[in-house]
C-alpha positions in Angstrom: 0.0 0.0 0.0 2.6 2.5 -1.1 0.4 4.8 -3.3 1.7 7.9 -1.5 5.3 7.1 -1.0 6.3 8.8 -4.2 8.5 11.1 -2.1 9.5 11.5 1.5 7.6 14.3 3.3 7.5 16.6 0.3 11.2 16.1 0.3 14.2 14.1 0.1 16.1 10.9 -0.4 17.4 10.1 3.0 19.7 7.3 2.0 23.1 7.9 3.4 22.1 11.0 5.4 22.8 11.2 9.1 20.6 13.2 11.5 21.9 15.6 14.1 18.5 16.1 15.6 16.9 13.9 18.2 15.1 10.6 17.5 11.9 12.3 18.4 12.3 14.8 15.6 13.2 12.0 13.3 9.9 10.2 14.1 8.0 13.5 13.9 9.3 14.0 10.4 8.3 10.5 9.4 4.7 10.9 10.5 3.9 14.5 9.7 2.7 13.6 6.2 -0.3 11.8 7.8 -1.4 15.1 9.4 -0.5 16.9 6.2 -2.9 14.7 4.2 -5.6 15.5 6.7 -5.0 19.2 6.3 -5.2 19.1 2.5 -8.4 17.0 2.8 -9.9 19.7 5.1 -9.2 22.4 2.6 -10.9 20.4 -0.2 -13.8 19.6 2.1 -14.5 23.2 2.8 -14.3 24.2 -0.8 -16.4 21.2 -2.1 -19.1 21.4 0.5 -20.4 17.9 -0.4 -20.8 14.8 1.6 -17.6 13.7 3.4 -16.6 10.1 3.9 -14.9 9.4 7.2 -14.0 5.9 5.9 -12.4 7.5 2.9 -10.4 9.9 5.1 -9.3 7.0 7.3 -8.2 5.1 4.2 -6.2 8.1 3.0 -4.4 8.6 6.3 -3.8 4.9 6.9 -2.4 4.7 3.4 0.0 7.6 4.0 1.0 6.2 7.4 1.7 2.7 6.0 3.6 4.0 3.0 5.9 6.3 4.9 6.5 3.9 7.7 7.4 1.1 5.3 9.6 3.4 3.4 11.6 4.4 6.5 11.9 0.8 7.7 13.3 -0.3 4.4 15.6 2.7 3.9 17.0 3.1 7.5 17.1 -0.3 9.0 20.9 0.0 9.5 21.0 3.1 11.6 17.5 4.1 12.8 17.3 4.0 16.6 15.8 0.8 17.8 12.8 2.4 19.5 12.0 4.5 16.4 12.2 1.4 14.2 9.8 -0.5 16.6 7.4 2.5 16.5 7.5 2.4 12.7 6.8 -1.3 12.6 3.9 -0.8 15.0 2.5 2.0 12.9 2.8 0.0 9.7 1.0 -2.9 11.3 -1.9 -0.7 12.5 -2.2 1.1 9.3 -2.1 -2.1 7.2 -4.7 -3.6 9.5 -7.0 -0.6 9.2 -6.7 -0.6 5.4 -7.6 -4.3 5.3 -10.5 -3.9 7.6 -11.9 -1.0 5.5 -11.7 -3.0 2.3 -13.0 -6.3 3.7 -15.9 -4.7 5.4 -17.0 -3.1 2.2 -16.6 0.5 3.4 -14.5 1.5 0.5 -16.1 2.3 -2.9 -14.9 0.9 -6.2 -13.9 4.4 -7.2 -11.6 4.7 -4.2 -10.0 1.3 -5.1 -9.4 2.6 -8.7 -7.7 5.7 -7.3 -5.5 3.5 -5.1 -4.6 1.3 -8.1 -3.6 4.3 -10.3 -1.5 5.9 -7.5 0.2 2.6 -6.8 1.0 2.3 -10.5 2.5 5.8 -10.6 4.6 5.0 -7.5 6.1 2.0 -9.3 7.2 4.0 -12.3 8.2 7.0 -10.3 11.9 6.1 -10.1 12.0 6.4 -13.9 9.9 9.5 -14.5 11.5 11.6 -11.7 14.6 11.9 -13.9 12.7 14.0 -16.4 13.0 17.8 -15.7 10.5 18.9 -13.0 8.7 15.6 -13.2 9.7 14.8 -9.6 7.7 17.7 -8.2 4.8 17.4 -10.7 4.2 13.8 -9.9 4.2 14.3 -6.1 1.9 17.4 -6.3 -0.6 15.8 -8.6 -0.8 12.5 -6.7 -1.2 14.2 -3.3 -3.8 16.6 -4.5 -5.8 14.0 -6.4 -5.7 11.5 -3.5 -6.7 14.1 -0.9 -9.4 15.4 -3.1 -11.0 12.1 -4.1 -10.6 9.5 -1.3 -12.2 11.4 1.6 -15.1 12.8 -0.5 -18.2 10.6 -0.4 -19.0 11.4 -4.0 -15.4 11.1 -5.2 -15.3 14.9 -5.9 -14.8 14.3 -9.6 -14.8 18.0 -10.2 -12.0 18.7 -7.8 -9.8 20.3 -10.5 -12.5 23.0 -11.1 -12.7 24.1 -7.4 -11.6 27.6 -6.7 -9.2 26.2 -4.1 -7.4 23.8 -6.4 -5.0 26.2 -8.1 -3.8 28.0 -5.0 -3.6 24.7 -3.1 -1.5 23.2 -5.9 0.8 26.2 -5.9 1.4 26.0 -2.2 2.1 22.2 -2.3 4.4 22.8 -5.2 6.3 25.4 -3.2 6.6 23.0 -0.3 8.0 20.3 -2.6 10.6 22.6 -4.1 11.7 24.0 -0.8 12.2 20.5 0.6 14.3 19.6 -2.4 16.8 22.3 -1.4 18.8 19.9 0.8 18.8 17.2 -1.9 20.6 19.2 -4.6 23.9 17.2 -4.5 22.0 13.8 -4.4 19.6 14.8 -7.1 22.4 16.0 -9.3 24.4 12.8 -8.7 21.4 10.7 -9.6 20.4 12.9 -12.5 17.0 13.8 -10.9 15.5 16.9 -12.5 14.3 18.8 -9.4 14.1 22.5 -9.7 16.9 23.2 -7.2 19.1 20.7 -9.0 18.5 22.6 -12.2 18.5 26.2 -11.1 20.3 26.2 -7.7 19.2 27.4 -4.3 18.5 31.1 -4.7 16.6 31.0 -8.0 14.5 28.1 -6.6 13.6 30.2 -3.5 12.6 33.1 -5.7 10.3 30.8 -7.7 8.7 29.4 -4.6 8.2 32.9 -3.2 6.5 34.0 -6.5 4.3 30.8 -6.5 3.3 31.2 -2.9 2.4 34.9 -3.3 0.2 34.0 -6.3 -1.4 31.3 -4.2 -2.1 33.7 -1.4 -3.6 36.3 -3.8 -5.9 33.7 -5.3 -6.9 32.3 -1.9 -7.7 35.8 -0.6 -9.7 36.6 -3.8 -11.8 33.4 -3.2 -12.1 34.0 0.5 -10.0 30.9 1.4 -8.2 32.7 4.2 -6.8 29.5 5.9 -5.0 28.6 2.7 -3.9 32.3 2.2 -2.2 32.2 5.7 -0.4 29.0 4.7 0.8 30.4 1.4 2.1 33.6 3.1 4.0 31.5 5.6 5.5 29.4 2.8 6.7 32.6 1.1 8.3 33.7 4.3 10.0 30.3 4.8 11.5 30.6 1.3 13.6 33.5 2.6 15.6 31.2 4.9 17.2 28.5 2.6 20.0 27.8 5.2 17.3 26.6 7.6 15.4 24.6 5.1 18.5 22.7 4.0 18.8 21.2 7.4 17.6 17.7 8.2 15.1 17.2 9.7 14.3 20.8 10.6 13.6 21.8 7.0 11.0 19.2 6.1 9.3 19.5 9.6 9.0 23.3 9.1 7.5 22.9 5.6 5.1 20.2 6.6 4.0 22.2 9.6 3.2 25.2 7.4 1.1 23.0 5.2 -0.8 21.9 8.4 -1.9 25.5 9.1 -4.9 25.7 6.7 -6.4 22.5 8.0 -6.0 23.6 11.6 -7.5 27.0 11.0 -10.5 25.4 9.2 -11.1 22.6 11.8 -10.9 25.0 14.7 -13.4 27.4 13.0 -11.0 30.3 13.0 -11.6 30.8 9.3 
């Protein structure tokens, strides 16, 4: 069940990297994408206004948790602290069990199963397509947006690409992906991965993400999506501190936390 493991938390290849942060921060970085998926789903829910499937949302979050936990277990079995590895195995077991229960109990629609099948297929060919210029970011953004727009919506939200929130949301997520790629420049260049930072460098990439985030904020404000506007403005601010974003795991944690803001503001009724 790895349909959302196209990329680590909007970010990097961790093979060969050593963390100076605590094991707690390491685990936080691993599991933040689950909360991030919830946040994006909340943004779509507010914009769509249709029926919401809690089973679909559970499937989405369990799929993210299983994918990222499995990815970390496979990639870091040699040096991950034992208690972190055990936590990942426990999380993987719980998520896989939840997914199995949802499918066997008939709570998942055939449309959701088709979405999962497509996303799984994309994840299998991802190592090939990410070598194309900018394909790495495009694949991650499209798959995350599509999954979070369709799986939690009871009707499948087939018109998700026409929602007024889709373009600004896509721009914000794109900015997050680019900023998390800052610390992977050397690795991406070595593996001939066409990420924007690997092509343009750090400062031009930060300028691009600032521009995209400001456009997203403007569009969000115009459509009265103030939670998303706050997240976009915070992303633009974060882009001014590339030296911070290049750090592991601080950079990915900061970016994922910013992407949580819209969902939190919506869920708490602030916006």
